N, C-alpha and C positions, 0 to 999 in steps of 0.2 A: 501495497501498499505504499507505506513512505520512498523509493520508487518511482511510484510510480503519483506522488507529486510530484515528487522533484523535477522530473520529464516534466510533464503538465506545463508546469510554471520554468522550465531551461525555456518551451514553443514561444512562452506567452513574449517571455526577456527579451528573448529575438526575433523576433515580431515584429515587439518594440519599438528594436533596434534601429529593426531595415522599414517602417513604417515616415521613422524620425528620421530616413536618412530619406525616402523619400517626400516631406515634407516640405522638407528645406531645400531641395533647392528645387521645389515649384514654384514657389515665391516669382525666381531667377525669370522662371521662361523657357523655351525649350533651346537649349545648343544649337547654334546657326556659323556655329563660326569656329577655332582656336584663331589664336594669337599668339606669338615671342617677341621681343626683341630687348634690347640691349641698352638701359640705364646707367649715365651717373648722376648723382649726387653729392652736392660743396654744399652746406652749411657754415653762416655766423652768424644765427637767429632766424634771423629768414636765410628763408635756402633755396634753389633751383634748379630745376632737376631736367636730361637733355638726352636724346637720346636716337633707334630708330629701330625695326619690327617690324614683320608686315602678319600682315591677316594675308588666312585661308576662309571661301568666302567661295561659296558656288563651285567648283571646282577648278580655281583664281584663285595663283597670290598677290598678296595688293600692298608695294611693298608703303608704311608712310615717318613721319619723324614723333618725334612726341618732347616736348616745355612743356613748363609746371614751375610752380610756387609751391612752397611747404611755412606751416607760421612751427618760431618752438622749434628748430633740431642748432643739430650743432655735427659739424668734422665734418668726411665723405668720405664717401663710398658710391662701388660700382657691380653690376652685376646682371647674370641676364632673370627673366623673365615670361615663360610660358602660360597662359590660358584657358578658357571657354569665352568666348563670349554667344552674350543670352539676346535673346527679342532683334536680331538681325533683320527688320525688314530688307531691304535695300541697301547697298555700298556706304551712298550716299548720306546715309544714316551716322553712320561709326565714326567716323570726323568731324566735332565738335571740340565742347570741353567736357571732362571726365573729373567727381566730385572725389575725394575717397577723405576717409579717418583712419590717418598709419599710424604704426607704434611700429617704431626701428630700433634697436641695441644690437651696433654690428661693429666687434673685435676679434679681430679676422678674417671672419669667414660666421654667416648668419642665414636661416632660410626664412621665410617666414611665409606670408601669404596676406593676400586685399579686394577688398570685392568697388570695384566703380562703377558708377554709373552720369550716364550723358542726359544733355535735356530730349532726347530724344527715342528713353526712352533706352539704348543696350546701351547691355551694364558688361562688367569678363573680370570672373571669378580669377585671381589669376598668384601662381603659388611664384614664389625671387628665389638663385638667391643673389645674394652681397657680400664686397670684400673689401677692408678697407675699414674704421674706425668713425660712427655716426651714432648720430644719437638725436629719434627726432618722435617724437608724439602730437601730430597737430590734423590736422584740415589737410588739403591737400588737392590745389589742382591744375589738371595732367589738362598741357591741348594737340587734340590729336589731327593730325591732317595730311589727308593720303594725298602720293607721290602719283597725279594725274597726269602724269610723260607712261609709266610703268604698270601691265599688269595684263602680268602672264597668264598664261597656264595653264596647272598640274604635269607632270609625267603622266603615263600612262602607268609605271608598279605604282606612285603612292596615291591613285584612287584606291580606291574603298568603294567597291561592287559586295552587289547584296551578291550574283553567282558569278560565279565564275564557265567557263566553257573550256572546253580540256580541246583538245587536237589529238588528233593519235591519228598515229602515220603509218601514211598506207603500202602495201603489202608488197617486198618487193619479187623481183622476177625472179626464176631460176635457172 
Protein backbone atom coordinates (compact mmCIF):
# COMPACT_ATOMS: atom_id res chain seq x y z
CA UNK A 1 0.00 0.00 0.00
CA UNK A 2 2.78 2.41 0.92
CA UNK A 3 4.63 1.62 -2.32
CA UNK A 4 1.53 2.43 -4.38
CA UNK A 5 1.04 5.80 -2.68
CA UNK A 6 4.70 6.69 -3.25
CA UNK A 7 4.28 5.90 -6.97
CA UNK A 8 1.09 7.96 -7.20
CA UNK A 9 2.80 10.86 -5.43
CA UNK A 10 5.81 10.61 -7.77
CA UNK A 11 3.54 10.53 -10.84
CA UNK A 12 1.59 13.58 -9.63
CA UNK A 13 4.81 15.44 -8.84
CA UNK A 14 6.32 14.69 -12.26
CA UNK A 15 3.07 15.65 -13.99
CA UNK A 16 2.99 18.93 -12.06
CA UNK A 17 6.57 19.75 -12.98
CA UNK A 18 5.86 19.00 -16.65
CA UNK A 19 2.72 21.16 -16.66
CA UNK A 20 4.52 24.04 -14.94
CA UNK A 21 7.25 23.88 -17.60
CA UNK A 22 4.65 23.87 -20.36
CA UNK A 23 2.75 26.76 -18.76
CA UNK A 24 5.93 28.75 -18.20
CA UNK A 25 6.67 28.81 -21.92
CA UNK A 26 3.13 29.41 -23.18
CA UNK A 27 2.95 33.11 -22.13
CA UNK A 28 5.93 33.78 -24.40
CA UNK A 29 3.99 32.71 -27.47
CA UNK A 30 5.04 30.29 -30.19
CA UNK A 31 8.73 29.76 -30.96
CA UNK A 32 9.17 31.30 -34.39
CA UNK A 33 12.93 31.66 -34.78
CA UNK A 34 16.38 31.44 -33.27
CA UNK A 35 18.99 34.06 -32.59
CA UNK A 36 22.71 34.13 -31.81
CA UNK A 37 24.98 37.09 -31.28
CA UNK A 38 28.23 38.32 -29.80
CA UNK A 39 28.18 41.44 -27.62
CA UNK A 40 30.52 43.60 -25.56
CA UNK A 41 29.50 45.71 -22.56
CA UNK A 42 31.54 48.51 -20.99
CA UNK A 43 30.15 50.27 -17.93
CA UNK A 44 31.04 52.88 -15.37
CA UNK A 45 27.72 53.62 -13.67
CA UNK A 46 25.93 53.92 -17.00
CA UNK A 47 26.97 51.38 -19.57
CA UNK A 48 27.04 50.74 -23.28
CA UNK A 49 26.51 47.41 -25.09
CA UNK A 50 27.27 46.72 -28.77
CA UNK A 51 27.60 43.72 -31.05
CA UNK A 52 26.33 41.77 -34.03
CA UNK A 53 24.33 38.63 -34.60
CA UNK A 54 22.12 36.48 -36.79
CA UNK A 55 18.38 35.84 -36.72
CA UNK A 56 17.23 32.51 -38.19
CA UNK A 57 13.62 32.82 -39.35
CA UNK A 58 11.57 31.19 -42.09
CA UNK A 59 14.45 29.20 -43.53
CA UNK A 60 16.69 32.25 -43.93
CA UNK A 61 19.37 33.94 -41.87
CA UNK A 62 19.31 37.68 -41.25
CA UNK A 63 22.39 39.51 -39.90
CA UNK A 64 21.83 42.38 -37.48
CA UNK A 65 23.63 44.82 -35.22
CA UNK A 66 22.76 45.46 -31.60
CA UNK A 67 23.55 48.42 -29.36
CA UNK A 68 22.12 49.84 -26.19
CA UNK A 69 22.55 51.16 -22.68
CA UNK A 70 22.23 49.97 -19.11
CA UNK A 71 22.10 51.76 -15.78
CA UNK A 72 23.79 50.76 -12.52
CA UNK A 73 26.63 48.66 -13.92
CA UNK A 74 30.40 48.67 -13.69
CA UNK A 75 33.08 46.75 -15.56
CA UNK A 76 33.61 45.13 -18.95
CA UNK A 77 32.47 41.81 -20.36
CA UNK A 78 31.93 40.16 -23.72
CA UNK A 79 30.24 36.99 -24.73
CA UNK A 80 28.07 34.85 -26.93
CA UNK A 81 24.29 34.64 -26.61
CA UNK A 82 21.96 32.07 -28.12
CA UNK A 83 18.22 31.92 -27.78
CA UNK A 84 14.71 31.43 -29.04
CA UNK A 85 12.52 34.07 -30.65
CA UNK A 86 8.80 34.09 -29.83
CA UNK A 87 5.81 35.80 -31.49
CA UNK A 88 7.66 36.93 -34.60
CA UNK A 89 5.09 37.25 -37.40
CA UNK A 90 7.16 39.22 -39.95
CA UNK A 91 10.92 39.66 -40.10
CA UNK A 92 10.39 43.45 -40.01
CA UNK A 93 8.93 43.12 -36.48
CA UNK A 94 12.28 41.86 -35.17
CA UNK A 95 14.05 45.20 -35.55
CA UNK A 96 13.43 47.76 -32.84
CA UNK A 97 14.03 48.52 -29.19
CA UNK A 98 14.04 45.64 -26.71
CA UNK A 99 13.71 46.10 -22.95
CA UNK A 100 15.05 43.73 -20.32
CA UNK A 101 15.84 43.63 -16.62
CA UNK A 102 19.33 42.21 -16.35
CA UNK A 103 21.59 41.04 -13.62
CA UNK A 104 25.18 40.03 -14.15
CA UNK A 105 28.05 39.15 -11.86
CA UNK A 106 30.92 38.03 -14.08
CA UNK A 107 34.40 37.52 -12.72
CA UNK A 108 36.42 35.59 -15.25
CA UNK A 109 33.59 33.54 -16.77
CA UNK A 110 29.85 33.53 -16.15
CA UNK A 111 26.65 32.00 -17.52
CA UNK A 112 23.24 33.63 -17.36
CA UNK A 113 19.93 34.17 -19.13
CA UNK A 114 17.62 37.04 -19.95
CA UNK A 115 14.17 37.66 -21.38
CA UNK A 116 13.66 40.69 -23.65
CA UNK A 117 10.63 42.13 -25.42
CA UNK A 118 10.15 44.87 -28.03
CA UNK A 119 7.20 47.13 -28.89
CA UNK A 120 6.00 44.66 -31.57
CA UNK A 121 5.47 41.91 -28.98
CA UNK A 122 8.52 39.93 -30.15
CA UNK A 123 10.22 38.19 -27.24
CA UNK A 124 13.71 36.73 -27.03
CA UNK A 125 14.81 34.26 -24.34
CA UNK A 126 18.61 34.14 -24.20
CA UNK A 127 21.24 31.98 -22.61
CA UNK A 128 24.63 33.60 -22.65
CA UNK A 129 28.22 32.96 -21.67
CA UNK A 130 30.27 35.98 -20.66
CA UNK A 131 33.89 36.63 -19.81
CA UNK A 132 35.43 39.64 -18.11
CA UNK A 133 34.68 41.47 -14.87
CA UNK A 134 31.29 43.18 -14.74
CA UNK A 135 28.56 43.72 -12.16
CA UNK A 136 25.12 44.92 -13.27
CA UNK A 137 21.60 44.97 -11.90
CA UNK A 138 19.50 47.26 -14.01
CA UNK A 139 17.02 47.80 -16.80
CA UNK A 140 18.62 47.56 -20.20
CA UNK A 141 17.50 49.02 -23.51
CA UNK A 142 18.87 47.33 -26.63
CA UNK A 143 18.21 48.40 -30.22
CA UNK A 144 18.40 45.80 -32.98
CA UNK A 145 18.85 46.91 -36.58
CA UNK A 146 18.58 44.36 -39.39
CA UNK A 147 21.20 44.51 -42.12
CA UNK A 148 18.89 45.05 -45.10
CA UNK A 149 21.55 44.22 -47.66
CA UNK A 150 21.97 40.56 -46.77
CA UNK A 151 19.54 37.79 -46.02
CA UNK A 152 20.70 34.37 -46.98
CA UNK A 153 18.87 31.08 -47.40
CA UNK A 154 20.09 28.46 -44.97
CA UNK A 155 22.11 25.57 -46.38
CA UNK A 156 20.00 22.48 -47.01
CA UNK A 157 21.90 20.51 -44.36
CA UNK A 158 20.89 22.91 -41.57
CA UNK A 159 17.18 23.02 -42.40
CA UNK A 160 14.99 20.67 -40.45
CA UNK A 161 12.23 18.80 -42.18
CA UNK A 162 9.53 16.46 -41.01
CA UNK A 163 10.16 13.89 -43.72
CA UNK A 164 13.43 12.99 -45.30
CA UNK A 165 13.69 11.16 -48.58
CA UNK A 166 16.24 8.44 -48.89
CA UNK A 167 17.68 7.46 -52.20
CA UNK A 168 17.99 3.84 -53.18
CA UNK A 169 20.93 3.05 -55.42
CA UNK A 170 20.03 1.78 -58.88
CA UNK A 171 20.70 -1.91 -59.49
CA UNK A 172 23.94 -2.60 -61.30
CA UNK A 173 24.10 -4.65 -64.48
CA UNK A 174 26.29 -7.71 -64.46
